[in-house]
DODRENVO-212334 format. One record per atom (N, C-alpha, C): residue number from 1; residue in one letter; atom name; x, y, z. Coordinates in steps of 0.05 Angstrom, whole numbers. Layout:
// DODRENVO-212334
nr | rest | atom | east | north | up
NUM | A | CA | X | Y | Z
...
//
This chain:
// DODRENVO-212334
nr | rest | atom | east | north | up
1 | M | N | 1976 | 70 | -1151
1 | M | CA | 2005 | 69 | -1147
1 | M | C | 2017 | 92 | -1163
2 | R | N | 2033 | 108 | -1151
2 | R | CA | 2046 | 130 | -1164
2 | R | C | 2075 | 123 | -1169
3 | R | N | 2084 | 128 | -1192
3 | R | CA | 2112 | 123 | -1199
3 | R | C | 2125 | 150 | -1205
4 | A | N | 2151 | 150 | -1205
4 | A | CA | 2166 | 175 | -1211
4 | A | C | 2161 | 182 | -1240
5 | K | N | 2164 | 208 | -1246
5 | K | CA | 2161 | 218 | -1274
5 | K | C | 2180 | 203 | -1293
6 | R | N | 2172 | 200 | -1317
6 | R | CA | 2188 | 186 | -1337
6 | R | C | 2212 | 203 | -1345
7 | S | N | 2234 | 190 | -1348
7 | S | CA | 2259 | 203 | -1357
7 | S | C | 2261 | 199 | -1387
8 | P | N | 2281 | 211 | -1400
8 | P | CA | 2285 | 206 | -1429
8 | P | C | 2290 | 177 | -1435
9 | M | N | 2299 | 162 | -1414
9 | M | CA | 2304 | 134 | -1418
9 | M | C | 2279 | 117 | -1421
10 | H | N | 2255 | 130 | -1416
10 | H | CA | 2230 | 115 | -1418
10 | H | C | 2226 | 104 | -1446
11 | S | N | 2231 | 121 | -1466
11 | S | CA | 2228 | 112 | -1494
11 | S | C | 2247 | 89 | -1501
12 | L | N | 2271 | 90 | -1491
12 | L | CA | 2290 | 68 | -1496
12 | L | C | 2281 | 43 | -1482
13 | A | N | 2270 | 46 | -1458
13 | A | CA | 2260 | 22 | -1443
13 | A | C | 2237 | 10 | -1458
14 | L | N | 2219 | 27 | -1468
14 | L | CA | 2196 | 17 | -1483
14 | L | C | 2205 | 2 | -1508
15 | L | N | 2225 | 13 | -1522
15 | L | CA | 2235 | -2 | -1545
15 | L | C | 2247 | -29 | -1537
16 | A | N | 2260 | -29 | -1514
16 | A | CA | 2272 | -55 | -1505
16 | A | C | 2250 | -75 | -1499
17 | I | N | 2228 | -66 | -1488
17 | I | CA | 2205 | -84 | -1483
17 | I | C | 2195 | -95 | -1509
18 | L | N | 2191 | -78 | -1529
18 | L | CA | 2181 | -87 | -1555
18 | L | C | 2201 | -107 | -1568
19 | A | N | 2226 | -102 | -1565
19 | A | CA | 2246 | -120 | -1577
19 | A | C | 2247 | -146 | -1562
20 | A | N | 2242 | -146 | -1536
20 | A | CA | 2244 | -170 | -1520
20 | A | C | 2219 | -187 | -1522
21 | G | N | 2197 | -176 | -1531
21 | G | CA | 2172 | -191 | -1532
21 | G | C | 2172 | -212 | -1553
22 | P | N | 2157 | -234 | -1548
22 | P | CA | 2155 | -255 | -1568
22 | P | C | 2141 | -243 | -1593
23 | V | N | 2156 | -242 | -1615
23 | V | CA | 2147 | -229 | -1639
23 | V | C | 2122 | -242 | -1651
24 | A | N | 2120 | -268 | -1651
24 | A | CA | 2098 | -282 | -1663
24 | A | C | 2075 | -286 | -1644
25 | A | N | 2077 | -276 | -1620
25 | A | CA | 2055 | -280 | -1600
25 | A | C | 2029 | -268 | -1609
26 | T | N | 2008 | -283 | -1608
26 | T | CA | 1982 | -273 | -1616
26 | T | C | 1962 | -276 | -1594
27 | G | N | 1969 | -288 | -1572
27 | G | CA | 1949 | -291 | -1551
27 | G | C | 1961 | -303 | -1525
28 | I | N | 1943 | -306 | -1506
28 | I | CA | 1950 | -319 | -1481
28 | I | C | 1928 | -338 | -1473
29 | E | N | 1936 | -358 | -1458
29 | E | CA | 1917 | -376 | -1445
29 | E | C | 1921 | -373 | -1415
30 | I | N | 1898 | -369 | -1401
30 | I | CA | 1899 | -366 | -1372
30 | I | C | 1884 | -389 | -1359
31 | D | N | 1899 | -405 | -1343
31 | D | CA | 1887 | -426 | -1327
31 | D | C | 1877 | -414 | -1301
32 | V | N | 1851 | -414 | -1297
32 | V | CA | 1839 | -402 | -1274
32 | V | C | 1833 | -424 | -1253
33 | Q | N | 1839 | -418 | -1228
33 | Q | CA | 1832 | -437 | -1206
33 | Q | C | 1818 | -422 | -1184
34 | G | N | 1799 | -435 | -1171
34 | G | CA | 1783 | -424 | -1149
34 | G | C | 1755 | -432 | -1152
35 | E | N | 1736 | -414 | -1149
35 | E | CA | 1708 | -420 | -1154
35 | E | C | 1705 | -426 | -1184
36 | A | N | 1720 | -412 | -1200
36 | A | CA | 1721 | -418 | -1229
36 | A | C | 1745 | -436 | -1234
37 | N | N | 1742 | -456 | -1251
37 | N | CA | 1764 | -473 | -1259
37 | N | C | 1762 | -479 | -1289
38 | G | N | 1783 | -472 | -1302
38 | G | CA | 1784 | -476 | -1331
38 | G | C | 1803 | -457 | -1344
39 | T | N | 1802 | -455 | -1370
39 | T | CA | 1821 | -438 | -1385
39 | T | C | 1806 | -417 | -1401
40 | I | N | 1817 | -393 | -1399
40 | I | CA | 1807 | -370 | -1415
40 | I | C | 1828 | -365 | -1436
41 | V | N | 1819 | -365 | -1462
41 | V | CA | 1837 | -361 | -1484
41 | V | C | 1832 | -332 | -1495
42 | I | N | 1853 | -317 | -1497
42 | I | CA | 1851 | -289 | -1506
42 | I | C | 1868 | -284 | -1531
43 | D | N | 1855 | -273 | -1551
43 | D | CA | 1869 | -264 | -1575
43 | D | C | 1878 | -236 | -1569
44 | L | N | 1905 | -231 | -1571
44 | L | CA | 1916 | -204 | -1566
44 | L | C | 1918 | -189 | -1592
45 | F | N | 1913 | -163 | -1590
45 | F | CA | 1912 | -145 | -1614
45 | F | C | 1938 | -130 | -1617
46 | E | N | 1958 | -143 | -1628
46 | E | CA | 1985 | -130 | -1632
46 | E | C | 1983 | -106 | -1650
47 | D | N | 1964 | -106 | -1669
47 | D | CA | 1962 | -84 | -1687
47 | D | C | 1948 | -60 | -1675
48 | V | N | 1933 | -64 | -1653
48 | V | CA | 1918 | -42 | -1640
48 | V | C | 1935 | -30 | -1617
49 | A | N | 1948 | -47 | -1602
49 | A | CA | 1963 | -38 | -1578
49 | A | C | 1989 | -53 | -1576
50 | P | N | 2008 | -48 | -1594
50 | P | CA | 2032 | -64 | -1595
50 | P | C | 2049 | -63 | -1570
51 | A | N | 2052 | -40 | -1558
51 | A | CA | 2069 | -38 | -1533
51 | A | C | 2056 | -52 | -1510
52 | H | N | 2029 | -50 | -1507
52 | H | CA | 2015 | -64 | -1485
52 | H | C | 2016 | -94 | -1489
53 | V | N | 2012 | -103 | -1514
53 | V | CA | 2013 | -132 | -1519
53 | V | C | 2041 | -142 | -1514
54 | A | N | 2061 | -127 | -1522
54 | A | CA | 2088 | -136 | -1517
54 | A | C | 2093 | -138 | -1487
55 | Q | N | 2084 | -119 | -1471
55 | Q | CA | 2088 | -120 | -1442
55 | Q | C | 2074 | -144 | -1430
56 | I | N | 2049 | -149 | -1438
56 | I | CA | 2034 | -172 | -1427
56 | I | C | 2048 | -198 | -1435
57 | T | N | 2057 | -201 | -1460
57 | T | CA | 2069 | -226 | -1468
57 | T | C | 2096 | -231 | -1455
58 | V | N | 2111 | -210 | -1451
58 | V | CA | 2137 | -213 | -1437
58 | V | C | 2132 | -222 | -1408
59 | L | N | 2113 | -209 | -1394
59 | L | CA | 2107 | -216 | -1367
59 | L | C | 2096 | -245 | -1365
60 | A | N | 2079 | -252 | -1384
60 | A | CA | 2069 | -280 | -1384
60 | A | C | 2091 | -300 | -1389
61 | A | N | 2108 | -294 | -1408
61 | A | CA | 2130 | -313 | -1415
61 | A | C | 2149 | -316 | -1391
62 | E | N | 2153 | -295 | -1375
62 | E | CA | 2170 | -296 | -1352
62 | E | C | 2157 | -310 | -1328
63 | G | N | 2131 | -316 | -1330
63 | G | CA | 2116 | -329 | -1308
63 | G | C | 2107 | -309 | -1287
64 | A | N | 2108 | -283 | -1293
64 | A | CA | 2101 | -263 | -1274
64 | A | C | 2072 | -264 | -1266
65 | Y | N | 2054 | -272 | -1284
65 | Y | CA | 2026 | -273 | -1278
65 | Y | C | 2017 | -299 | -1264
66 | D | N | 2034 | -319 | -1263
66 | D | CA | 2026 | -344 | -1250
66 | D | C | 2022 | -340 | -1220
67 | G | N | 1999 | -348 | -1210
67 | G | CA | 1992 | -345 | -1181
67 | G | C | 1981 | -318 | -1174
68 | V | N | 1975 | -301 | -1193
68 | V | CA | 1963 | -274 | -1188
68 | V | C | 1933 | -276 | -1188
69 | V | N | 1921 | -263 | -1168
69 | V | CA | 1892 | -265 | -1163
69 | V | C | 1875 | -246 | -1180
70 | F | N | 1850 | -252 | -1182
70 | F | CA | 1830 | -233 | -1192
70 | F | C | 1821 | -217 | -1167
71 | H | N | 1832 | -194 | -1163
71 | H | CA | 1828 | -179 | -1138
71 | H | C | 1804 | -160 | -1139
72 | R | N | 1795 | -153 | -1162
72 | R | CA | 1772 | -135 | -1165
72 | R | C | 1753 | -146 | -1185
73 | V | N | 1729 | -155 | -1176
73 | V | CA | 1710 | -168 | -1194
73 | V | C | 1683 | -157 | -1188
74 | I | N | 1672 | -143 | -1207
74 | I | CA | 1646 | -129 | -1204
74 | I | C | 1625 | -142 | -1222
75 | E | N | 1605 | -152 | -1209
75 | E | CA | 1582 | -165 | -1223
75 | E | C | 1572 | -147 | -1245
76 | G | N | 1568 | -159 | -1269
76 | G | CA | 1557 | -144 | -1292
76 | G | C | 1576 | -124 | -1304
77 | F | N | 1601 | -123 | -1295
77 | F | CA | 1620 | -104 | -1306
77 | F | C | 1646 | -118 | -1315
78 | M | N | 1664 | -125 | -1296
78 | M | CA | 1690 | -136 | -1305
78 | M | C | 1704 | -150 | -1282
79 | A | N | 1724 | -167 | -1290
79 | A | CA | 1742 | -180 | -1271
79 | A | C | 1770 | -169 | -1276
80 | Q | N | 1783 | -159 | -1255
80 | Q | CA | 1810 | -147 | -1258
80 | Q | C | 1831 | -164 | -1244
81 | T | N | 1854 | -166 | -1257
81 | T | CA | 1877 | -182 | -1247
81 | T | C | 1903 | -170 | -1256
82 | G | N | 1925 | -183 | -1252
82 | G | CA | 1950 | -175 | -1263
82 | G | C | 1969 | -159 | -1245
83 | D | N | 1962 | -156 | -1219
83 | D | CA | 1980 | -142 | -1201
83 | D | C | 2002 | -161 | -1193
84 | V | N | 2024 | -160 | -1209
84 | V | CA | 2046 | -179 | -1204
84 | V | C | 2063 | -171 | -1180
85 | E | N | 2058 | -147 | -1169
85 | E | CA | 2073 | -138 | -1146
85 | E | C | 2060 | -146 | -1120
86 | F | N | 2034 | -140 | -1117
86 | F | CA | 2020 | -144 | -1092
86 | F | C | 1997 | -164 | -1094
87 | G | N | 1992 | -176 | -1117
87 | G | CA | 1968 | -192 | -1122
87 | G | C | 1972 | -222 | -1122
88 | R | N | 1994 | -232 | -1111
88 | R | CA | 1998 | -261 | -1111
88 | R | C | 1982 | -275 | -1089
89 | M | N | 1973 | -298 | -1096
89 | M | CA | 1959 | -314 | -1076
89 | M | C | 1977 | -317 | -1052
90 | G | N | 1966 | -312 | -1028
90 | G | CA | 1982 | -314 | -1003
90 | G | C | 1992 | -287 | -994
91 | D | N | 1992 | -267 | -1012
91 | D | CA | 2001 | -240 | -1004
91 | D | C | 1978 | -227 | -987
92 | D | N | 1984 | -204 | -976
92 | D | CA | 1964 | -188 | -962
92 | D | C | 1945 | -176 | -983
93 | M | N | 1921 | -186 | -985
93 | M | CA | 1903 | -178 | -1006
93 | M | C | 1893 | -149 | -1003
94 | R | N | 1899 | -136 | -981
94 | R | CA | 1891 | -108 | -978
94 | R | C | 1907 | -90 | -996
95 | R | N | 1930 | -100 | -1006
95 | R | CA | 1947 | -84 | -1024
95 | R | C | 1943 | -92 | -1053
96 | A | N | 1929 | -114 | -1058
96 | A | CA | 1924 | -123 | -1085
96 | A | C | 1911 | -101 | -1102
97 | G | N | 1921 | -96 | -1125
97 | G | CA | 1910 | -75 | -1142
97 | G | C | 1926 | -49 | -1141
98 | M | N | 1945 | -47 | -1123
98 | M | CA | 1961 | -23 | -1119
98 | M | C | 1988 | -25 | -1133
99 | G | N | 1994 | -48 | -1145
99 | G | CA | 2021 | -51 | -1156
99 | G | C | 2022 | -56 | -1185
100 | G | N | 2046 | -61 | -1195
100 | G | CA | 2051 | -66 | -1223
100 | G | C | 2077 | -81 | -1225
101 | S | N | 2088 | -82 | -1248
101 | S | CA | 2113 | -96 | -1253
101 | S | C | 2136 | -76 | -1250
102 | A | N | 2160 | -86 | -1252
102 | A | CA | 2184 | -68 | -1251
102 | A | C | 2188 | -55 | -1279
103 | R | N | 2173 | -63 | -1298
103 | R | CA | 2175 | -51 | -1325
103 | R | C | 2162 | -23 | -1325
104 | P | N | 2169 | -7 | -1344
104 | P | CA | 2158 | 21 | -1345
104 | P | C | 2128 | 21 | -1351
105 | D | N | 2114 | 41 | -1340
105 | D | CA | 2086 | 46 | -1348
105 | D | C | 2086 | 52 | -1378
106 | L | N | 2063 | 48 | -1390
106 | L | CA | 2060 | 51 | -1419
106 | L | C | 2043 | 75 | -1427
107 | P | N | 2051 | 88 | -1449
107 | P | CA | 2033 | 109 | -1460
107 | P | C | 2007 | 96 | -1471
108 | A | N | 1985 | 109 | -1467
108 | A | CA | 1959 | 99 | -1477
108 | A | C | 1960 | 92 | -1507
109 | E | N | 1947 | 71 | -1514
109 | E | CA | 1943 | 64 | -1543
109 | E | C | 1913 | 60 | -1547
110 | F | N | 1898 | 83 | -1545
110 | F | CA | 1869 | 82 | -1548
110 | F | C | 1862 | 75 | -1576
111 | S | N | 1838 | 63 | -1579
111 | S | CA | 1828 | 55 | -1605
111 | S | C | 1798 | 60 | -1606
112 | D | N | 1786 | 53 | -1628
112 | D | CA | 1757 | 56 | -1630
112 | D | C | 1742 | 30 | -1625
113 | I | N | 1756 | 10 | -1614
113 | I | CA | 1743 | -16 | -1608
113 | I | C | 1725 | -13 | -1583
114 | N | N | 1701 | -23 | -1586
114 | N | CA | 1681 | -21 | -1565
114 | N | C | 1687 | -41 | -1542
115 | F | N | 1684 | -32 | -1518
115 | F | CA | 1687 | -50 | -1495
115 | F | C | 1662 | -67 | -1492
116 | A | N | 1661 | -88 | -1508
116 | A | CA | 1639 | -108 | -1508
116 | A | C | 1646 | -131 | -1489
117 | R | N | 1627 | -148 | -1485
117 | R | CA | 1631 | -172 | -1469
117 | R | C | 1656 | -187 | -1480
118 | G | N | 1674 | -195 | -1461
118 | G | CA | 1698 | -210 | -1469
118 | G | C | 1722 | -193 | -1478
119 | V | N | 1718 | -167 | -1481
119 | V | CA | 1741 | -150 | -1488
119 | V | C | 1759 | -147 | -1464
120 | V | N | 1785 | -146 | -1470
120 | V | CA | 1806 | -144 | -1449
120 | V | C | 1818 | -116 | -1451
121 | G | N | 1819 | -102 | -1429
121 | G | CA | 1830 | -75 | -1428
121 | G | C | 1852 | -73 | -1407
122 | M | N | 1869 | -53 | -1409
122 | M | CA | 1890 | -48 | -1390
122 | M | C | 1879 | -30 | -1367
123 | A | N | 1884 | -39 | -1343
123 | A | CA | 1877 | -23 | -1320
123 | A | C | 1898 | -1 | -1316
124 | R | N | 1891 | 21 | -1305
124 | R | CA | 1909 | 44 | -1301
124 | R | C | 1899 | 61 | -1278
125 | S | N | 1916 | 80 | -1270
125 | S | CA | 1907 | 100 | -1251
125 | S | C | 1892 | 122 | -1266
126 | Q | N | 1888 | 145 | -1254
126 | Q | CA | 1875 | 167 | -1268
126 | Q | C | 1892 | 178 | -1291
127 | D | N | 1918 | 173 | -1290
127 | D | CA | 1936 | 181 | -1312
127 | D | C | 1932 | 161 | -1335
128 | P | N | 1923 | 170 | -1358
128 | P | CA | 1919 | 151 | -1380
128 | P | C | 1944 | 137 | -1389
129 | N | N | 1967 | 147 | -1382
129 | N | CA | 1992 | 135 | -1390
129 | N | C | 2005 | 120 | -1367
130 | S | N | 1989 | 106 | -1351
130 | S | CA | 1999 | 92 | -1327
130 | S | C | 1994 | 62 | -1327
131 | A | N | 1984 | 51 | -1350
131 | A | CA | 1980 | 22 | -1351
131 | A | C | 2007 | 8 | -1349
132 | N | N | 2007 | -15 | -1335
132 | N | CA | 2032 | -30 | -1331
132 | N | C | 2028 | -60 | -1334
133 | S | N | 2017 | -73 | -1314
133 | S | CA | 2013 | -102 | -1316
133 | S | C | 1984 | -111 | -1312
134 | Q | N | 1968 | -94 | -1299
134 | Q | CA | 1941 | -102 | -1293
134 | Q | C | 1923 | -99 | -1317
135 | F | N | 1904 | -118 | -1319
135 | F | CA | 1884 | -117 | -1341
135 | F | C | 1858 | -127 | -1330
136 | F | N | 1837 | -122 | -1346
136 | F | CA | 1810 | -130 | -1338
136 | F | C | 1796 | -142 | -1362
137 | I | N | 1777 | -160 | -1356
137 | I | CA | 1761 | -173 | -1377
137 | I | C | 1731 | -167 | -1372
138 | M | N | 1718 | -158 | -1392
138 | M | CA | 1690 | -148 | -1389
138 | M | C | 1670 | -171 | -1388
139 | F | N | 1653 | -170 | -1367
139 | F | CA | 1630 | -189 | -1365
139 | F | C | 1608 | -180 | -1384
140 | A | N | 1606 | -155 | -1389
140 | A | CA | 1584 | -143 | -1405
140 | A | C | 1594 | -119 | -1420
141 | E | N | 1578 | -108 | -1437
141 | E | CA | 1586 | -84 | -1453
141 | E | C | 1590 | -61 | -1433
142 | G | N | 1610 | -45 | -1439
142 | G | CA | 1616 | -21 | -1423
142 | G | C | 1626 | 2 | -1441
143 | S | N | 1609 | 11 | -1459
143 | S | CA | 1618 | 32 | -1478
143 | S | C | 1627 | 57 | -1465
144 | F | N | 1620 | 62 | -1440
144 | F | CA | 1630 | 86 | -1426
144 | F | C | 1660 | 86 | -1423
145 | L | N | 1673 | 62 | -1427
145 | L | CA | 1703 | 60 | -1425
145 | L | C | 1716 | 66 | -1452
146 | N | N | 1700 | 67 | -1473
146 | N | CA | 1712 | 70 | -1500
146 | N | C | 1728 | 96 | -1501
147 | G | N | 1753 | 93 | -1513
147 | G | CA | 1770 | 116 | -1516
147 | G | C | 1783 | 125 | -1490
148 | Q | N | 1778 | 111 | -1468
148 | Q | CA | 1789 | 119 | -1442
148 | Q | C | 1810 | 99 | -1432
149 | Y | N | 1809 | 74 | -1442
149 | Y | CA | 1826 | 53 | -1434
149 | Y | C | 1836 | 38 | -1459
150 | T | N | 1860 | 27 | -1457
150 | T | CA | 1872 | 13 | -1480
150 | T | C | 1860 | -15 | -1482
151 | V | N | 1850 | -21 | -1505
151 | V | CA | 1840 | -48 | -1511
151 | V | C | 1864 | -65 | -1520
152 | V | N | 1867 | -89 | -1508
152 | V | CA | 1890 | -106 | -1516
152 | V | C | 1882 | -132 | -1528
153 | G | N | 1856 | -140 | -1526
153 | G | CA | 1848 | -165 | -1538
153 | G | C | 1820 | -172 | -1531
154 | E | N | 1813 | -197 | -1537
154 | E | CA | 1786 | -207 | -1531
154 | E | C | 1787 | -237 | -1526
155 | V | N | 1768 | -246 | -1509
155 | V | CA | 1766 | -274 | -1503
155 | V | C | 1754 | -288 | -1527
156 | T | N | 1767 | -310 | -1535
156 | T | CA | 1757 | -326 | -1557
156 | T | C | 1747 | -353 | -1548
157 | S | N | 1753 | -360 | -1523
157 | S | CA | 1744 | -385 | -1512
157 | S | C | 1746 | -383 | -1481
158 | G | N | 1726 | -394 | -1467
158 | G | CA | 1727 | -394 | -1438
158 | G | C | 1710 | -373 | -1425
159 | L | N | 1690 | -362 | -1439
159 | L | CA | 1672 | -342 | -1426
159 | L | C | 1658 | -354 | -1403
160 | E | N | 1652 | -380 | -1404
160 | E | CA | 1639 | -393 | -1381
160 | E | C | 1657 | -394 | -1357
161 | V | N | 1683 | -395 | -1361
161 | V | CA | 1702 | -394 | -1339
161 | V | C | 1702 | -366 | -1327
162 | L | N | 1704 | -346 | -1345
162 | L | CA | 1702 | -318 | -1336
162 | L | C | 1677 | -313 | -1319
163 | D | N | 1655 | -323 | -1329
163 | D | CA | 1629 | -319 | -1315
163 | D | C | 1629 | -332 | -1287
164 | A | N | 1645 | -352 | -1282
164 | A | CA | 1645 | -366 | -1257
164 | A | C | 1665 | -355 | -1236
165 | I | N | 1681 | -335 | -1244
165 | I | CA | 1701 | -323 | -1226
165 | I | C | 1687 | -311 | -1202
166 | K | N | 1698 | -316 | -1178
166 | K | CA | 1687 | -306 | -1153
166 | K | C | 1684 | -276 | -1154
167 | R | N | 1660 | -266 | -1147
167 | R | CA | 1653 | -238 | -1148
167 | R | C | 1662 | -224 | -1122
168 | G | N | 1669 | -199 | -1126
168 | G | CA | 1676 | -182 | -1103
168 | G | C | 1651 | -169 | -1091
169 | Q | N | 1655 | -152 | -1071
169 | Q | CA | 1633 | -139 | -1057
169 | Q | C | 1636 | -109 | -1058
170 | G | N | 1614 | -95 | -1055
170 | G | CA | 1614 | -66 | -1055
170 | G | C | 1620 | -54 | -1082
171 | Q | N | 1620 | -28 | -1083
171 | Q | CA | 1624 | -14 | -1109
171 | Q | C | 1651 | -18 | -1121
172 | N | N | 1671 | -23 | -1105
172 | N | CA | 1698 | -27 | -1116
172 | N | C | 1704 | -56 | -1123
173 | G | N | 1686 | -74 | -1116
173 | G | CA | 1689 | -102 | -1124
173 | G | C | 1711 | -117 | -1111
174 | A | N | 1720 | -108 | -1088
174 | A | CA | 1742 | -123 | -1074
174 | A | C | 1732 | -151 | -1066
175 | V | N | 1749 | -170 | -1073
175 | V | CA | 1742 | -198 | -1067
175 | V | C | 1749 | -204 | -1038
176 | I | N | 1730 | -214 | -1023
176 | I | CA | 1733 | -221 | -995
176 | I | C | 1740 | -250 | -992
177 | G | N | 1758 | -257 | -974
177 | G | CA | 1766 | -285 | -971
177 | G | C | 1786 | -293 | -992
178 | Q | N | 1784 | -317 | -1001
178 | Q | CA | 1803 | -327 | -1021
178 | Q | C | 1793 | -322 | -1049
179 | P | N | 1807 | -304 | -1064
179 | P | CA | 1799 | -299 | -1092
179 | P | C | 1807 | -321 | -1111
180 | D | N | 1795 | -321 | -1134
180 | D | CA | 1804 | -339 | -1156
180 | D | C | 1831 | -328 | -1166
181 | M | N | 1846 | -345 | -1179
181 | M | CA | 1873 | -336 | -1188
181 | M | C | 1879 | -347 | -1216
182 | M | N | 1899 | -334 | -1228
182 | M | CA | 1910 | -344 | -1253
182 | M | C | 1932 | -363 | -1244
183 | A | N | 1927 | -389 | -1245
183 | A | CA | 1947 | -409 | -1236
183 | A | C | 1970 | -409 | -1255
184 | A | N | 1965 | -406 | -1281
184 | A | CA | 1986 | -406 | -1302
184 | A | C | 1976 | -390 | -1326
185 | V | N | 1995 | -375 | -1337
185 | V | CA | 1989 | -359 | -1361
185 | V | C | 2010 | -365 | -1382
186 | R | N | 2000 | -374 | -1405
186 | R | CA | 2018 | -382 | -1427
186 | R | C | 2014 | -364 | -1452
187 | V | N | 2036 | -358 | -1465
187 | V | CA | 2035 | -343 | -1490
187 | V | C | 2031 | -364 | -1513
188 | T | N | 2013 | -357 | -1531
188 | T | CA | 2007 | -374 | -1554
188 | T | C | 2013 | -359 | -1580
189 | D | N | 2017 | -374 | -1602
189 | D | CA | 2021 | -361 | -1627
189 | D | C | 2000 | -369 | -1647
//
């Protein structure tokens, strides 16, 4: 998804996101429904990626992630979700993964954290500063992503739920038929 170039207002909008975010938020709980059923608990790294964590927590608190599917799931790699624009259960799944939220894209907040099993990263286009609402959770180690994608957290409970999420097909991992979804996403402190 391509968006217009950022204006000088981008910095002000980013500050507004940070100010609007739940200050004490330290994580999210994702209730997964489908082939997988259960809760994935994620500890968010506010100190590593403060703008990205603020964006995720604001979207979660608004209910924007509720009913959003895992649209791209690659065996042995990762499960991707968070397309709040085109990724809702019941939408045309051919567009899932092409959208984001109405909030501004975020500048990368790269770190030296390894993309290990259970690590959560922000999905983006080829532009490193294009992450918005989509994120992915690693099934296995993927050090080739290190320094290329923003790490926002890690799974602290529910890896068995992650492992049960319906897998996609082909190299891009598109889920055929009815994908699993995030039925509800809650911010925790």
